[in-house]
N, C-alpha and C positions, 0 to 999 in steps of 0.2 A: 599678382595676388599676394596678400599679406599672410605670412606664416603664423599660425595660431599655436601657441605652446601651452601645455597644461601639466598638471602633476597628478600622479596616482593617489587616490584617497584610500581605496581598499581593494583587495583582490580576494574574491570568493570563488575559487576554482577557475572556471572559464569566464566568469563575470568580473568586470573591472569598472570601478567608478573613478572617473577622472574629473578633476576640478580645473576650470579655466578661469584664473583670477581676473583677467581683464574683461570678463563678462561677454566676450565674443565666443559663441558656441559653434562647433561644427554642426552641420545638418545631420539629421537621422540618415543612416545608410552611408555616411562618409567613412573613409578609412582613417584610422589612427595608427601611428607607428611608435615603437619604443625600441631603443637600442639596448641589447644585453649581450655581453660577452662577444662583441663584434658581429652579432647577427641582428637583423631587423625582425622584430616581432610585430605582427599585424592584428588589429582588432577593428571591429565595425560598430559604429554608434547605433544603439538599438533604441535609446529612449533619453529624452531630456528629463532629468529628475527634478528640476526646479532650481531657481537661483542660478548658479553657474556650474552645475554638475551634470555630467552625462553618464549614462550607463552603457558600457560597450561589451561586446562578446568577442572573446579571443578566437582567432582563426588559426593561430599557431599555438604552440605550447606556452602555458603561463608559468611554468616552473622558473623560479628565480626572480619573478617580479615582486616588487615590494613598494610600500608606501613612500611617496616622495620622488619616485623616478619621473624623469621628464618625458612627456608624451608630445608628439607632433601631429597636428591635423594635416592631412594631405590636401584637403580642399576639394576632393572628389571621391567617388566611390571606388571600389576595387575594379581594376581594369584588366581584361584578359585579351590575348591576341586572337584575331579572327582572320579568316581568309584561307586560301589554298594551302599555305604553308602549315596550317594546323591539322589538315586531314591526315588521319592515321597516327596522330601523336597522342600522348597521354599527358594530362595536366592536373595539378592540384587546384584547389578552390581559388588560389591567388593567381592562376594563370602561368605558373612556373612549370616547365616540362619535368616530368618524373620518369621518363622512359629511357634515360641515358643516351639519347640520340643527339645531344648537343642543343645549342640555343635555337630558338625559333626566329626566322627572319620574316615575320608577318608584316604585311603592308599597313595594317591598321590595328588598333585595339579599342574595345568597347567596354563600357561599364557593365557590370553584371546585372544591375538593376536598371532596366530600361522600360520604356513604354512598349506594350505589345503591338504587333502590327495591326493596321486597320483591318476590319472585317472584309472590306472589298479587296484587300491585297492577299487574303488567305485563299488557299486552294479548297474548293468545296468537295473535292474527291479525297476520300480517305485512302492513303497508301499504306501498305504494311511494310514495316522495317524488318528485313530478313537478317537475323542475328547470326545465322549459321549454326545455332544450337538447336538441334531437332526438337527437343522437348519444349523449348520456349516458342519456337515458330509454330508448332502444332497446337499446343495447349493454351498458351497465353501470349498470343502475338501482340506486338507493340505497333502503334500507329506512328508513322513518320511525323516529326515535328513536335511530338509531345515530350513531356518530361518522364524519364524512366529511371529506375534503379534496379540493379541486378546484383545479388550477392551470391558468391560461390564458396564452397568449402573445400577441404582437402580430400574429401571422399565423394565419389560419384555414386555411391550405393543408393543414396536417397533419390537422386535424379533418375537412376535406372529403375527404381521400384515405383516411381510416380506413375508411369503409364500403366503398369500392371495393376496397381491398386485402383486406379481410376476405372480400368476396364472391368474389374470385379464388381465394383459398386454399380456400374452401368449395365452389367450383364452383357458385355460385348467382348470381342477379341481384339488383340493388339499385336503388333509386330515387335520383336525384340530390338533393343538398341545396342549399338556397338560403342 
């Protein structure tokens, strides 16, 4: 596959416009890379702007990027490791481990933008994902296989008061949490 090179036209925070002079454009959702201070910065094509310009969203810090820097199109989307080796591990959006447990020896890697499974291949039974966090499992359980996001803070006071405040509104009783 031929490597496509471009140049940065402008940087507006996490939004980067890249010009590809030979008029060969990367596809939307393809990853672009730029080297800065010995580190590879990654962005993803979000839109074809017309002519020979694409608009990309930075997935790493954009600090230090400037007009005229060389950008390389990878020819594919962002790929992350999959398989048994990834179970119990933590990754960033680029598929890089962030849990300080070393490299991942995964058998395969998949693009993050893929076709969903066929309806016939999906399980018709809804299974609950047990998070181990009592208040989540009880008040807002998650279904297995869905996309979820959970944010926590430094204080558990809000989490501890959630069941009590919910029971007052519902005029019910609740057990304390530890």
